[in-house]
C-alpha positions in Angstrom: -107.8 160.6 -15.5 -104.8 159.0 -14.0 -106.5 158.9 -10.6 -109.6 157.5 -12.2 -107.7 154.5 -13.6 -106.0 153.9 -10.3 -109.4 154.3 -8.5 -111.2 151.9 -10.8 -108.3 149.4 -10.5 -108.4 149.8 -6.7 -112.2 149.2 -6.7 -111.8 146.1 -8.9 -109.1 144.7 -6.5 -111.3 145.4 -3.5 -114.3 143.7 -5.1 -112.2 140.7 -6.1 -110.8 140.5 -2.5 -114.3 140.5 -1.1 -115.2 137.6 -3.3 -112.0 135.9 -2.3 -112.8 136.5 1.4 -116.3 135.3 0.9 -115.0 132.2 -0.8 -112.5 131.6 1.9 -115.2 132.1 4.6 -117.5 129.7 2.7 -114.7 127.1 2.4 -113.8 127.4 6.2 -117.5 127.2 7.1 -118.1 124.2 4.9 -115.1 122.4 6.4 -116.6 122.9 9.9 -120.0 121.5 8.7 -118.3 118.4 7.2 -116.6 117.6 10.5 -119.9 118.1 12.4 -121.8 116.0 9.9 -119.2 113.2 10.2 -119.6 113.4 14.0 -123.4 113.2 13.7 -123.1 110.3 11.3 -120.8 108.4 13.7 -123.2 109.0 16.6 -126.1 107.6 14.5 -124.0 104.5 13.7 -123.1 104.0 17.4 -126.6 104.5 18.7 -127.6 100.8 18.5 -127.0 98.9 21.7 -128.3 95.3 21.9 -127.7 94.0 25.5 -126.4 90.4 25.6 -128.3 87.8 27.4 -126.8 85.0 29.5 -126.6 81.8 27.4 -125.8 79.5 30.3 -128.5 77.9 32.5 -127.6 76.2 35.7 -128.7 72.5 35.7 -129.0 69.7 38.2 -127.7 70.1 41.7 -126.1 73.5 40.8 -129.5 74.9 40.0 -131.1 73.5 43.1 -128.2 74.7 45.3 -128.1 78.3 43.8 -131.8 78.8 44.5 -130.9 78.8 48.2 -128.0 81.2 47.7 -129.8 84.5 48.3 -127.1 86.9 47.1 -126.8 85.0 43.8 -130.6 85.2 43.3 -130.5 88.9 44.1 -127.8 89.4 41.5 -129.7 87.5 38.9 -132.9 89.5 39.7 -131.0 92.8 39.4 -129.5 91.7 36.1 -132.9 90.7 34.7 -134.3 94.1 35.7 -131.2 96.0 34.6 -132.0 99.2 32.7 -128.4 100.3 32.0 -128.5 103.3 34.3 -125.9 104.3 36.8 -128.2 103.6 39.8 -129.0 100.1 38.4 -125.3 99.5 37.9 -124.7 100.5 41.5 -127.2 98.0 42.7 -125.5 95.3 40.5 -122.2 96.2 42.1 -123.7 95.8 45.6 -125.2 92.5 44.6 -121.9 91.1 43.3 -120.1 92.3 46.4 -122.7 90.4 48.5 -122.0 87.3 46.4 -118.3 87.6 47.0 -118.6 87.8 50.8 -121.2 85.1 51.1 -119.8 82.5 48.8 -121.1 79.2 50.2 -118.4 76.8 51.4 -119.7 74.0 49.1 -118.7 75.9 46.0 -115.9 77.9 47.5 -113.3 76.4 45.3 -110.5 78.4 43.6 -112.0 78.2 40.0 -115.3 79.6 41.3 -113.6 82.3 43.4 -111.6 83.3 40.3 -114.6 83.5 38.1 -116.5 85.4 40.7 -113.7 87.9 40.9 -113.7 88.3 37.1 -117.5 88.9 37.3 -117.0 91.5 40.0 -114.4 93.3 37.9 -116.6 93.3 34.8 -119.6 94.7 36.8 -117.5 97.4 38.4 -116.0 98.3 35.0 -119.4 98.6 33.4 -120.6 100.8 36.3 -117.5 103.0 35.9 -118.3 103.4 32.2 -121.9 104.5 33.0 -120.6 107.1 35.4 -118.8 108.9 32.6 -120.5 111.8 30.9 -119.8 110.6 27.4 -119.1 107.1 26.2 -119.7 105.3 22.9 -122.5 102.7 22.5 -119.8 100.5 21.1 -117.8 100.6 24.3 -121.0 100.1 26.3 -121.9 97.1 24.2 -118.4 95.6 24.6 -118.3 96.0 28.4 -121.8 94.7 29.0 -121.0 91.7 26.7 -117.9 91.0 28.8 -120.1 91.1 32.0 -122.4 88.5 30.6 -119.6 86.3 29.4 -118.1 86.5 33.0 -121.5 85.5 34.4 -121.7 82.5 32.0 -118.2 81.4 33.0 -119.0 81.6 36.7 -122.1 79.4 36.1 -119.9 76.9 34.2 -117.4 76.7 37.2 -120.3 76.3 39.7 -121.7 73.4 37.7 -118.3 71.9 37.4 -117.9 71.8 41.2 -121.0 69.6 41.4 -119.9 67.5 38.4 -116.5 66.8 40.0 -118.2 66.0 43.3 -120.5 63.5 41.6 -117.5 62.0 39.7 -115.6 61.6 43.0 -118.7 59.8 44.5 -118.9 57.5 41.5 -115.2 56.7 41.7 -115.5 55.9 45.4 -118.6 53.8 44.8 -116.8 51.8 42.0 -113.7 51.3 44.2 -115.9 50.0 47.0 -117.7 47.6 44.7 -114.4 46.4 43.2 -113.0 45.9 46.7 -116.0 43.8 47.7 -115.7 41.7 44.6 -112.0 41.1 45.3 -112.8 40.1 48.9 -115.5 37.6 47.7 -113.0 36.0 45.4 -110.4 35.7 48.2 -112.8 33.9 50.5 -112.4 30.1 49.9 
């Protein structure tokens, strides 16, 4: 009888331990599922990527001038056909490199050179991101938006070169007219 009580107590303890082990296993397994479900949820939230579009259009002389700058036109065409793949990004890198080495003398001013360098850096940064195996859509969105902003800033600097040139021409014209008026007044 003594052994029977010990045996039944032992069986009860083992059964209770099985339940505890099962509960512990279920708890551990559910914790793993929670982390996985959080990861899946985060990935679903990040899956939206809305590529930015350049908001700046070249106008006036800058527009006319840049239609003859072939590397710039090639870059714009590559950007319009850009599908956010690594090969497309590589073509964009080559196009911006061509722009850098073939910058026309007329717009080869320091502000334009600086903005072109920023654009080159942004394009290469975006290309580097796409070469990684894993990256977030949020980071992709951020880097592509920076690329588009750099392009818009380059366009602004190119237009400014033509605006400054026009302003200089107007100032010279006004000075010449003023000089002629003064000469006419000096003649008795």
